[in-house]
Steps between C-alpha positions, in 0.01 A plus 500: 500500500784739584661443162171598335434809710847656480504549121143634514599745770801618303295537181229699680750733662682555167168569326398759757842666495467523121158663546653751740779576252239550227317750718822689569616485140168626369472777753688741277640824630390636834190712471527860609390550860511878456284615211523821298183693586570834335742704291559853380490527201248218474530202271424580136428868560607767250619820671550835331807599702792276598489414873792579731471169687327163494340372821371152580269398786500144636264314730771479768848635568777372274879498505681688222842483340664758273352335189159409643316765294604573142344713227601430136439711191378349167860402412554321833724769652454582869354844570475472880755669720603444860394228741136404563356654815206442731259791460246399762361177641514241222567746214844511339635728226794554268590834339516547120722706272341827395375573149405145400385482134164360392458125481418187699701438818533173688509480881651183647522412867655218703464526877477267800174492693493527877433126531827424313372420149627671181254707298557609139296656225482770234258736329506783245383860475540750219597866472321694227396193298573125505793370297665170424759385753785252486458408869370150573357440846399138452787380722393698807462188714639505852600183679495274192749289310750254645573719802129533575452124480801436724371755750160330510667161543714640782188627676339156472808324639526752785138442601546122477822512704337712770201265524710183517751639751250663740232232465748213538655649815156573646393141428795365698453737794122492532402157369788250504803589717647156425522614139806710585700179468347400164748568221234545230342785700840655560573496127156649426540799733860563390389482135237765575766724655734453202218569252392821676858624539593427137179655366550814712854548365369444146223758545751750637719459190207507256323795659695778328455360151139396572392856582702672228637364172400135535833403343675182612835678482390745771445228761855539633515879463637621836362851448149362461555278804604804702182680394290199596649492850371854555139404421232357724507167320881479521488566874235230542711243310812581704298474823376161383858380452595614853199322647592187306836500682306487828275229354809289421597508870144407596503199264841387628375500861170333412651210308853490638458510875131468581468123478798442732354695794328363809122539530517802735753672279287422194199677650701815569669483162166447325362814661807701402501367145128571464540864609817561299368316197176699502695827511725394210204369295301820557805705398540302178129539420531874566764525226216437254230697681712817532591516130200373303119530479438543872735800523289720269137599465235484769563434871867407469532497880252212510585341168867429576443304826212315331732411212760365744234283668383378160850396395569326831170310480580391142846382606371313805232320300669426168854466641375265770313308233824460304678377816222247562523381139877452525459316830237264362702417188865536598546463875630171637331585830120456474328820609292477816125529462498772766732713287268468200200598710685799645587618150137457398400741780777746409394491135136565597586820689740606222217473248273710724773766514539483122128551445483800733809674361413403143154660520652826621770496231242427229283793608801729514638403158169475311261752654191372315330175404523584130880509524496120544397457138598830338869506598789261449578511872144399586502210254829370641364540852196291407737230375692515826180476705393197295835328563476576873151347509633187326793490742273530804280222362797266465617607848162394638557155348846490657344591834267201469794272425673645807201403715508146363872492566421560865240220502764260369747600770473190718543256213789708369668497842476121525642468148789731591580285805502181293730658241736621769510150653573344160770754431656426843505125434642558151767729640599239762521230238699718260728607783572138586590420143716806474679417821561145382634623168721753671632240746561238234646716224536843656288638221370835637397600152247218486358607834449855371332364187262292711418807710415699187283219371320483833436876492368472145265220602369701793447804277310287248288358782407846622419610145280195440328566831425862406371402156288218637319744731197618295445804723854621459490418129182709455653788695807493277291527186285788628803693628672452163193642325499797740866570428440485125218754513717716727772516230252646249349727765842647574555568127165683474586701812836600350331621180241682712768700682626623161155611379347843535243497786140521385431815702793681334398382153141619543611835648735551206222420251264741677763777505582447131132503409443817701799667334371404154152632583647821635708546186196438283285744698765772487509506122208618285292194418791254517394134477668185632380145428644176643437168323634156595598268216599137446626394159492135605867431440795475732558830680182630343328671792521865593332839525469767233439861608399766246515873579321750274545872553288715488244236388312757292392543142800577282869419557593291804823374658494123561731289716481121526670310784527120507591340833564151627284365790774616741476860376824510299514620141415238236675549164255314273571477124196700387225728634217643287206721601172571324208737573138422403189715552234237432203734547617706200655209304844663518806280504685305590765773474840328529794651690847343508693669784878540498708292737666733754661266754435171675126465545422852372350611165363841403330683215428869457231670295246217538188645333157423645238674281190486722398486865338182623545160660805367315613138505878493553656167398863404562663205322800354681730245337740315733654259246487412131172315547353619832292817505172625639279809483343659806269799503311747715253778431575857609336838462693737273420872505 
């Protein structure tokens, strides 16, 4: 039976790890956690006089470098001067050269949000009249590429290492003190420490490139590393490394000296290790809470302690689950039923803590029920909730197996006694033979070989005994299933921490919509229409926005903007517009706008001969064969 289960276990674990890698690999670049909510000049606007500065407003404070804000003329030459500065609150500006000529200018920005994630984007405005520009802004993508993928992988490994190290140590202290002498548990906890330490060093090296150029060659740039050390995230990573040095001492005491103490000394040492370990674990959890989502937005004074509790509860539950799995499959010492039942109780209270802290975090990051389905963060959170429900369901099955394990205690104890008696008789017999061989031929090597054979036989007996116990066998299977779901859950959580919170996304959309409405109201009869499209092909979804000014009879200025679902410019191969006044049988009047820059087309002198309810149709082609036409009616004149 063991030979059958082991390959299945390995295959299941490999499959789930592959699923986690797929989630991480498909996550793409980190979504912006600070959103651009306003600008002056605004996107797509045509101003009569060249501005003296460009200002950008974000949804939260951001960190700037000398090249964070750039303004480029139609030839791609920089026209900004001096360093970007904070005007007020979350508004930042860069000064421009005086006497800028007419044409279309491109504003690019790359900043770091207050919760440590890079934010990049670009837009255009025109002076006098729109013109063609050589600037391409399609590559404005922060946190992507090889460096972005490595950074996401490092985050996953750091979370996994933290969970395994803290949860494994807590399992030994709170549930199975005898486990401090089990080598498989020692290796598990040490592996968690090594994983967290290695991942933290990797993140520290990657951080500079991740938030700036994204180039692999900049990973070992000492200047960038020096800049990182002066940031909030850099300080958090260094603090984590210092706390890991203290954690190494804790692990050495727990597994190196604990098992050799007398009972009275063990009780005192357990108390000391529990207090010290809790302080170190809380400090490590704080290195995430102080630098990421919990450190910005609403109620940070409450959110950060709640985040620490959430991380500790996750580590206690899932890390303890991993320790139990390793013990059931790898330990030569059968785990006591009391230890399993104690872990079941610890896991129950950990889940209660997770539910309480998770509800608060969900409210804080989403802000509305609609954000569950209307934002990427909400959709990922729903996936996480579903996985937690599945995990709790499997945990309930494990809890039932634990109860049956207790019912089988007496029979198991008698079986253990019989095995020990057999092993004792076998050892006496083997010892006699070894002694005879040593006396007759002085062959100590043969005696050692017999001792190894005896140990192997006893190990095989214990393994057969564990596998023959249906309660223990059922517990092993359910715990393995729990661990597998936990691997995928951790991957979803890692992606979630790199995704823009739903509340921020909705606030940014509302601010952008309000700005567009304000701009439309401030101009005489200006009209803005938004239409979603789907050409049906790969990468065929997006939004087309058409601005018509002054939306009156006669000549009009028209701008067409095509955006991806994430709000970035979408450089489709072709855009065509037509106007039809069906009540007067006029049209369709075709208009082919000129391509200005990525995601932006414009046309001047668009003639609309009569007032009325015009049908405005936009044809978008995303490939050689994929195109669609969307339309809306609007009042002209």
